[in-house]
N, C-alpha and C positions, 0 to 999 in steps of 0.2 A: 189682521188684515183689516185695510181700510173699509169702513163702512160704505155703504150704496152712496149714501146723501155727499160725503165727502169724496168720494171717488168721482162723481160726477160732477162737483164743483172743481176739482183738479181738472177732468177732462175739459171743460167749458172754459176755464182760466188760460188754459195753454192752447187750445184749439186753433187759434191762428196759425202757428206753425208746428204743431204736434200733434197726432193722433195717439193717446193714454191707452194703453191698452191691457195692462194688468199691474197689480202691485208684486215687486219683487221679493223685498225682503224689509225689514223695518230694524233700525238702531235705536240706541238711547237719543241720539240727536237728531236724525232724519230717516223718511222712508223712501226707500228705492220705487220707482215706476218701471217697467219697460214701456218704450213707445215707438213711436215711429218718426223721422225728421222728415215731414212732406215735401220740402225744398231739395232736399236730396236722397231721397226714398231709401234711407237706411236704418237699421234698429239702432236706438240710442237709449241710455239709461240717465233717467232724469232724477236726481237726489232732492228731496223737499223738505226743507228743514222744519223739525216740529214748533208748531205756533208759537209755545212759550220762548222757544229760542230765537225766532224770528222777530217776535216783539221786542226781545231784550237786545237785538242787535240793531235794528232797524234798517232798512232798506238800502239806505244812501251807505253806511258801513258795511254792509255785507258786500256788496257789487263792489267797493274799493277793495274789500280784502280778497274778493274772487280774482278782480283785475291781477293782483300782484301774483297770485298763484298761478295764474294763466300764463304767465311768463316761462314757467320751469317747461324745459324742453330736455327730455333725458329717454333714452330707450327703455329704461324701466321704472318711468312714472306715466301715469294713466293720464291722458292730457284732458282739458277742460274745452269743449268746444262752444258753449254758449252758457248764459246765466242771466238772470232778470228777476224781476217781482211781476205778479198779477194776481188781482186781486186779494192782495194782502199777504200771498204765499210766496216766499223767497225759496229761488230753485237754481241748481247749476245743472248743465248737461256733458257727460260723457260719453265716449263709443260704449256699445253693448259689448262685454266681452262673453264670447260664447262657452268659455273655459268654465273652471270654477275656482273658488277662492281656497287658500292654504287651508283654513277651517276644515271645509268640507273633504278636503283630501284627509287632513289628519284624523276626521272622524270617522274616515272609511278604512285606514292603513293603519292607525295607531301611531305609527312614527315613519319616517322617510328613511331609505336607504342613505348611508354616511355622505357619500361623494354627491349625490343629488340635493340632499338636505344642505351642506355648508355651499354648494354653489347657487342655490336660491339665496341663502344668507348673504352669499358676497354681492349678489346683483341687488339686493336690496340697501347693501351698505353701499353700495356705487349710486343708487339713488338718491339717498340721504344725503351723501357726501355734495352731491350737486345742489340740492334744497340747501344744506347748510351754508354753503358757498354763497348761495344769494340772499340769505339771512332770514330762511323759512324753517322754523322746526316744527313736526309733525303732530307732536305731542301725543298721538294715539295708534303707534304702531303694533298692529297685532295679527294674526295670521286670518281674521275676518277683513282686514285691508288690505290684505296682500293677495293678488290676482293671480291665477296661473293661466297663461295662452302659449300654446307651442312648446312648451316644458319650460318657459321663464316666468320670472315672477314680474308684476304690475304693480306698484305702490299705488294705492288710492287715496281718497278723501284729503287731499291736501287742504281742498276748498273750506272743508268741515274743519280742520285744523286752525285755520285762519279764523274762521267763525267764533270758535270755541275760546279763542285767546282773546276776542273782541268782547265776548260775551262775559269772559271773566272778570274783565277791568271795568263792567256795569255791574257785577254783582249777582250775575246768575245763579251761583253757586248757593244762594239764597233760596232758589225756588226748588230745590231737591234734585237738580240734574248735573250727574257728576261729570267734572273735565277730565276726560280719559278714561281709560277701563282698569278698574283695581287690579286685575290680574298682572296685568303688563307696567303698570303706573309705579314709575320711582319713587323713591320714598321722600325726596323734595317735593316732587309733584303731590304727592298726598298730603302734604303739609301746607300747600299751598303756595309754594316758591319752586323759583327753578324751572317753571316751564320754559323759559325762552334758551333754557341752556341746551345746546345741541347732544350734550351727554345724556339729557332724559330721554332723547331716541335712540341713543346708545342701550342705555339700561332694559329698554323695550324690546330691542332686538336682541340683547341677552338671552331675555326671557323667552323670546320666540325660537332662539335658535336651540335653548334647552329643550323646549317641546318639540321642535323637529325631531332632533335627534335622541330623545327619550321615550316620546310620546306621552311623557307626564309635566303638566303646569308646576312651575317652580312657585314655592309656598302656597301649594294647595291646602284647601280650608274649606269647611262647610258654608263660610259666608265671607261675604267682601271684607267687611271690618275686622274678622281674624285675618284674613291674609296680609290687609294692610299692617296689622300689628305685629305678624311675624316678619315684615319686610323692614320695619322699623326696630327690631329687636333681634335678629338671629343673622347669623352669617350665611352668604349666597349658600345653597345647596351644591355639592358635588355628585357629578354621576356617577353613580355606583350602583351596580357594577358599570364598567365603561362599555358603551354601547361597540356592537360590531363595526371596525372601520374608523372608529374615531380613535386618536391618538391622544396620549397626555397632555400635549400642548394644545389640543384644543378644548380640552376639559380645564385647561386652566385658564385659555381666552376667554371662555364662557363665563367661567365663574367670577374673572375680573371684571368683565361687561357688567356684572349683575350686582358690584361692591356698593355695600350701603353708601358710604360716601362718594359723593362725583369725583373727587380729586384723586379716591382711589382708583378708578376707572381709566380706561384709555383716554388718550387726549382727543381722540376723534373717531368715526366711525372707519376710517380708511385704516388707522392703526389696527382696529380690531378684526378687519378683513383680512390685513396682510397676516397678522396673527394665527387665523384659522388656515393659513397656507393654502395650496391648492394654484387651481390657474388663475390668473390677473384676473381684476375687474375688466369690463369692456373697454373703457378709456384706458388702463394701461395697457390692455391688450393694443389699442389703435396705437397706442405711443411706441410700443415695441415695434408692431408691426412697420410704421414709418421709419423707425430706428434701422429695421434690417433694411428696409429698402436704402436708405443711406450709404449703409455698410455695402450692401452687394452693387449698389452703382461705383461707389469708390473704386471696389475691388475690379469691375470690369474696366474701368479710366486705367488703373495702374497698368493692368494685363493688356489693355490696348496700347498704352504708350512702349510700354516696354518690348511688344512686341514691334511696334515700329521703329523703336531704336534699335533692336538687334538685326532687323532687315536691311537699316541704314549701316549699322555698324558691322555687322558680319563679316568674316574673311570671304573674300570672294574668290572665285575659281579662277582657273587662266582665260577660258572661252569669255567669263563676264567682264574680268578685267581688262581685257582686250576691247571688248564692245564698249565700258565706258570711257577708255583712254580715247578711242576713235570718237564719240560724242565730246570729248572733252570736259567730261562732268567729273569733278574730283570727288573721290570718296570722303564722306566725313570723318575727320578724326575729333573734333572737339563737340563736347555736348553742352550746353549751358542750361541748368536744370532751375527755373525758377520756382518760387513759392506757390502754392497751392492756397487756395481763398475758402473757407467755409461760409457760404452765404445761407446756409440752413438755418443761422441763429439757433442752432442747439450745441452747446459747449459739450455734450458727452459724444461728439463727434469729431472734436478737435484732435484727437490723436492720431486717426485716420488721415488727416489733412497733412498733419506734420510729419507721418511717416511716409508720405507717399514719394515728396522729393527725395529723401535719404534713400529708399527703395531703389529710385530710378538712377540714382547717381551710383548706386554700389554696383546694379545691373549693368551699367554702361562699362565700369572699369573692368568688369569681365571679358570686354571685347578688345582682342589686341589691337594694340595703336591707337586706342582712343581715350582722350583726356576728358574728364568730367570736373565741369566748372559749377559749384552749386553756389547760387545767389542767397542774399541776404536771409535768415529764418521768416518763416510768415509770422504774420500777425494773430492773435488768436480772435477769433471772433466774438464780438459783443464787450471784449477789452479795450479794445481802441477807441479814441474818440475821433469826432468828425473832421479834425485838420488832420490827424494822423491817416486817415483813410484817404484824403484827399491826397497825399502826398506821395500814397504807394504809389508805384508805376504800373502803368496798365498791361494789357497783354502784348504790347510792343515795348517792353519798359528799356529803360536805359542800359540795365545791367547786361541784357541781351544785346543790344546794340553794340556796345564795347567788346561783347567775346565775339559778334561778328565781323567787325572790324579788326580784329587782333588775326584772325584767320579767315580765308576764304573758305576754308572745307569747316563750317560749322553748323549744327542743326540745333535752333532753339526751338525747348518745351515751353509753351505758354503755360499760364495759370488758369484752367478751367474752374469752375462754380457749378455749385449744384444745392 
């Protein structure tokens, strides 16, 4: 715990914006304080870098690294609310999570049920994939940095990750502060290389997954040096016996994620998450949901158009025919089916677009006395250049006009887009 003098210094330094209430915890790189944001009247967590790290990084570089991290926006990444420097103290501010960390959960329960544990691992993988796409490697994935809120995972300490990276470039390791956590550190990271490789995070996530599913740390040893030595010389451990609800494909995937050589691991955290099976990540789920909406809409359009075609082309009763003849409205006998166009820019729904016109043409041929005229095939979305797009006929296209001029009893089905 922070001594009274240091706590008072922190309270004074941050008093313009925050009421520092108490120390929440202390790690190898920073101390966390629980505080109240005066402006917004909310609880926040303030992470204060240890003095030796703050001195090595410097205020200007620290704030630059935090600004980069603050751009991350993902449902499973704990966002940064504020950062600054006061009285020689470097800090950043995050929402205060009322839940607990994955470490606390493991200490209480030993291991998690397989389905829940795998879901949390996939959520962390989805968060890391977003960070890697932005060029950010966490470098310190472990149960302590995975918070649990509402049953879901929140990855914390991306700000510390960037500060660690900056500190290592100015030789902070010579002060005795370790970069990363030995129990989850990749072999290449332990050797002082490969810290910028996303597969470093993949290795740490594999170690975390092993512990979540078994309740034991891989490469466990009596001290950090022995643990690192085992990582550098031994093959990854297997889950033996296999935990309840964990299939052999999961065992193999976790072991591959912890491979000693980075080249032997999965190419990405997304590939690791896919190998674990189960529910898709939130990002994948959103894409699947959007694709499902497109398919449902396409089906509805097809059903509506076929219903309209059937109503127009179905055989008429004598009474209906007499009414039609009296009104001098000829029955439709020819249908010109024009191409549909995919405006969604998603190539995986092109098959729906191509099939709609064919299905309409086939449906119309089943109506007695109807002739179906199929226009030229549709152009796939995303494959035609701008000139070909400009030359395509509009919803009142020439093929339809030619069909109409050929017969006064023609119904044209235009080309909708979605």
